[in-house]
N, C-alpha and C positions, 0 to 999 in steps of 0.2 A: 463338901456340896457338891449335888448331884444337878444335871440338868434334865428336864424331861420335856421332851418336844411332844406338845400335843398337835403340832400342825400350824393352827393358826396364832399359839404361842407357847413362846418356851418358860418353862418354870424352875427359875433353881431354887432347891431346898436342901435341908438336912436329912442325909440318910440313917435309918433306913426310914421310908416313909409309903403309906398306902396309894394307890392309884387316887384314889376317893381324896385323899386329903392332899396330894399333889395338885390336884385339878380343882379343889375348893380354895386352894391359896391364889389358883391364877383365875378365881372365879369362872371356872368353866362347867359349873355342875348345874343342873336344872331337875328337876324331877323327871324328864325324859329322858335321863342319863342312867342305863341300866346295868352296861358291863363294859369291856374296853377289851382292847384287841394290842398285844403284843408281840412283834415278830412271827405272825402270821397265826398265833395262838388266841384263843378266845380265854378271856380271864376275868373273874370278879373285879368289883372296883377295891374287894379289900386284898389285892395282889400288893404284896410287900417289894418293894424299890430299893435295892441298894448301888446301884449305879447307873447312868446315864442311860436313857431309853426313849425310843419313839413309840408314844401310844395314843391311839386311836379310840375315842370315848363313841359309844355305841348306844343309838335309841332302838327303839320297836323298827324303825325304817330300814335299817340294816339287819341282813340274815342272823347274823351272829347273836345282834341283842333280841330277835326275835326267838331265837334257840334258847337262850337262857330263861327268856321270860317264861317260854312254855314249859320248859323243864322244871322251873321252879311250881309250877301251877301244879303238874303230875305229882311234887311233893306234897303239896296242901291235900290234895284228893288221897293221897297217901295216909297223911296224917287222922284224916276225917274217917276216912274209912276204919283204922285202927282205933279211933274214938268210940264209932259205933258198934262196930264189930271185932274186938278184940282177939277173937280166936282166928281173923283171917290171915292167911300167909301171903306176904307181897314178895312178889318175882321181879321184875325190870318196869321202869317206868319213864320212857322216852318222849323227849320233844319230838314232833314229827313235821312233813311238810305245812300241814295247816291245824295243827295242835298239838297234841298229846294223848296221850293213853297209859296205863298202868293197868297189867296182868295180874290177876289177883287168883289164889284159892282159897274159895270158901264155899262153905254147906250151904249158904244163904244167898239165893238166887237175886242177883240184884236188878229189881223190876224197873220200868218208869217212876213209880211212887217212891220206889227207894234211892232211885238216882234224884230224886228232889230233893228227899233227906239230907243226903250226902252234901247237895249244893249247899243248904241250909247250914249245914256243920261247916263246910269250906268257908261260907262268908264270916262266922265267927273267928276262925283262927287267920284268915285275913283283917279283920277288926283288932285281934290282939297284937298284930303289927307285930309279929316275933322276928326276934333276930335271927338270921340264918350262919351259924359258924361251922367251920372246917375244921375236922384234926384227923390226924393219921395215928395209925396203931400197927406195931409188926402183926406178922401174919396168926400167931396163936393167940395173941391177944384180940384179934380181930373176931377170929371164929369163936373165941368163948363169947363176945359180947353178942355175936348173933345167935348163938346156942342159948343163952341167959333171953334173948328177947323169944326164942322160939322162932326164929325164923330159918327153918331149914334149905329155903333155896337161895337166901343170902349166904347160908354156908357153904352151899357148894359151889356158886359163882364164885368165893373167895379159895376157896379150894382149888379151885380151875385154873387160877391167876399164875403168871408165871412169877419164877421164884424172886425174879428181880422187881417185881411191880410196886407201886405205891400204893398202898390200901386206904383209902379216904372216906370218911364218912362225914355227912351234914348233920347239923342237928337245928332244931328247929321248936322251942319249947322241950315240952315232952318227948317230942320224936325224932329220932336217930335213923337216920339211911346212908346204907352202903350206897356212895356214890363217887363216881368222879369229878363230878361239876362241870362247870362251874354254875352258881346260882348268884339269884340277885341278893339285896343286903337283908332284905328281911320279907315276910309275908303280905305286908301292908301294901307293896305295890303292886301287886296281882289285885287291879281293881274290880275287871269284868269278865268273867267264865261263865261257860256252860256245859254240862255233861251231855251229850248228844247221844249217845247208846252205849249199850253193851252186849259184845258178843262174844262167841265162843274162839279161843287160840290155845292149841296145844302149847305146853312148854317148850321151848327152845324152836317151835315150828316143827316139832316131831310129832307126826302120827302115833308114833310109839310110847308117847309120853301122856302124862293125865293132860285131861282137857281143864283149861284155866276160863276163867271170865275174864275179859278185856272191856275197862271203861273208857270209852273216849271221851274228849272235851276240847273245847278251843279255849282260847284265852286272851284278852286283847287289855292295853292300859286305860280303853274307856269303852263304857257300855255302847255309847253312839256308833264306834267302830264295829264293834262285835255285833250290834242289831244290824248293821250294815252287810257285814259279811254273811250272816245267817239268812238275812232277804237275799241274797244274791246266789246261794247254794241249792 
């Protein structure tokens, strides 16, 4: 038996167990629960526990919860782009202070009209409520996977990682992306989002590199929260 200290309650359970399972056993999970923090590290609720642990559950009110939520939204964006424009090449898609973005190499110019089309595809992905699964690969297999998917920027990122780096991917439906994570449990949690603009951005911020297209967006657990934010900016 291990003890999982959630602050308000200590849950005793058999190991191994995920944070989500332990929190559910303690009746501590709600729809607002997005991720967790263990030893200062932000983790997915699918994080497996094998020993006693102090765990803080995170919601959108926590910066860590916001980060995981927005990062997941960036992957929903990337998946929508690849569905609509398979020839597009993906680079990076982080969460940022007020939302998220994804830098994309594409011959298609992402006009406001096309952003609306991408938004519609994102809504379909959210409605599909795709399970988000993490997996790791050795370097050679990771490079092979991204070459097979014709993602040269991802290949470059993998090759630039330190020799001892853990190379992880996240899969949702047919879409797989190189990513350190963490992410939400499924795409269905990204309830409200809007793509706000598309600008130019050099690969790695270097003007000697190719100019990419950066699609910005915001994401919230509820539409009224998003509308209030957009009205205030």
